[in-house]
C-alpha positions, 0 to 999 in steps of 0.5 A: 291951204284952205280953198273956196267951195267953188274951187273944191267943186271944180276940183271934184268935177274936172281933176283926173280921177286917179290923181284926185282919188289918191289926193282924197284917199291918202288922208282918209286911209291914214285916219283909218289906220290911226283909228285902228292904232288906238285899239291895236296899241292897247292890244299889243301892250295889254297882251304883255300883262297876261292872256286874260287882260288881252281877252278883255281888250277884245271883249271891250272892242264890242263896246267901242264898236257901239260908240264908233257906230253911233258917231259914224252913223251920224257922221256918214248920215251928214256926209251923204247929204253934205257932199251933194249939197256942196256939189249943188252950191248949197253951202248954208244947207250943208252947214245946217246939216253939219251943225245939227249932226255935231249936236246929235253926236254930243247928246248920243255919246253922253247917253251911251257913256252914262248908261254904260257906267250905270250898268258897267259890270252886267254890260261887260258880262253881256258882251262876252267877259267871263270869270277872270276876264271880267275885272280887266274888262270893267277897268278898261271899259270905264274910261272908254265910256267916259270918253264916249261923247268925245269919240262920237263927236270926233267921228262926226267932225272927221266926216264933215271935213271929209265930205267937203274934201278937206280930210287933211285937217282931220288927218292931222288931228287923228295922227296927233291923237294916235301918236300920243296914244302910242307914247302914253300907253306904255307909260301908264300901263307899266311905268305908272303901274296902272295896268289895263286901266292905263291903256284905257286912260291913254285911249281916252286922252288921245281921243279927247285930243283929236276932238279938240284939234278938229273943234278948233279947225271949225271954230277958226273957220278953216272949213267950208261947212260952218258949225254955228248956233244959228245953223242948228236945225229947227225942223225935225226933218233935218235930224230925220234925214241925217238918221235915215242916211246914217242907218246903213252905217249904224247897221254896218258898224252896229253889226260889227259890235254884235259880231264881235260880241258873238265871237267872244261868247262863242269862243269863251267855252274854249278858254281865255286863249281862244278869246285872246287869239280871235281878238288879236286876229281881228285887230289885224283884219281890222287894220286891212278893213280900215285901209279899205274904208279909207280908200272908200271914204276918199271915193265917196265925196268925189262920187257925191259931188259928181252925182249932185252935178249929174256927171254920171260917167265920172261916178262910175269911173271913180267907183271902178278905179277905187274897186280895182285898186283895192283888189290889187292892194288886197292881194298883196296884203293877203299874201304878206299876212299869209306868209307871216301869220304865225310871227304876227301872232307871236309878236302880240302874245307868245302863247302856243294856243293863242298863236295856233288859233289866231293863225288859223283865223288869219289863214281863212281871212286871207282868202277874202281880203282881196274881195273887201274893196268891191263889196264895201264900195258897192255899199258906200256907193248906195249910201253916199248917193242917198239910196238908204234902203239898198245901202242898209241891206248891203250893210247888214249882210257882212256882219248880220244877215250872213254872219249871225247864222254862220257864227252858230252853225259853223262852230256846231260842226267844226268847233273852234275852227268854225268860229275862226272861219265865220267872218271869211265865209260871211265876207265871201257871201256878201261879195257875191250879193253885191254884184247884182246890186251894182248892176242894178244901180248902174242901169237904174241911176247912172245910165243917163247922159251927163249934164253940161254946165 
């Protein structure tokens, strides 16, 4: 049932935090899980072809991360502006931001797709494909690039719905696309004998389906934010604000693409089994990571509304509720992954070397899984409340400032085990850096008394 802007604002400012966070986070967690399913399903089914094909999916993940980073950064840039605007009852201004962001996403996705297709073979080589992996990577990347405009636009529409507290609509769209992907993946790969190209085509059709469903929601006025030609921003400042607020997400997800490519490049000398193992272990980790992001995306619009209404104590309350809840959940997930890390790897690819390397990496990652919620939500707190510089620094730590030197130093001393430990080490350092950032933010921006209406 659609609710008015005033009803949504009242809910954000008055409903008990625990119940409100669950209500807002449940759909976004499901959305994040569906996002992982797109690529995890491909990894599972493609791994049944051979180890080189499985490695190719891991290589092209870096390319998908670039597309997702573009759509995610525009979407999060818009979200960071829309939630406070709605908290201040500025619905027309929020619609201008949303419409401008949607236009930006289509143009950006089309440019990425066109350039990628033009330089396809050099591109997959650049991001880590070698020898027998290159043909598979080319076949897979081709369809992903064709789908780029739909993927970037879907991310933006998803974020706009989330920013106004109506994630249920985008959840339904993403679930429909995810379920479709699960069904047509094996059909195209095995029944139609398309191989890895079938997996990519399935992902493309699923992403397009999710986009179309969300577009219909906006066209039928089921959202608070309206996407109409009359709301297209006429001033460059509108687009600059979106870009500025989206920079932390671009850094965070762009660094994810860079880190994935560097892992593939560093693992390539150890053979296709090493690249496949790291790819599979990363998919498991991304599953956990996306649960963390889903809870965070439920927390962000609440924090945005409350900050815009100057309810500072409520901002702190929702942060701690999200961070502590995710730490407990992280401990449970880490224990489960630790005990079943080898069976998990075998389920994807029953290759002894793949299982050995992947199990080592999952073991390292289990150490830092409980820390992900805290460090992620400090970053998202800065971003969703409009503090782009601090958010960008924090976003750059996990897979940039710390990850990049570690991915070269650790393998030099410890070989393939050093590669498998890189992400966990970077996560630990990022968590430590987040602590002083949080203390500063609370003292500087959330210590004033709450406003009264």
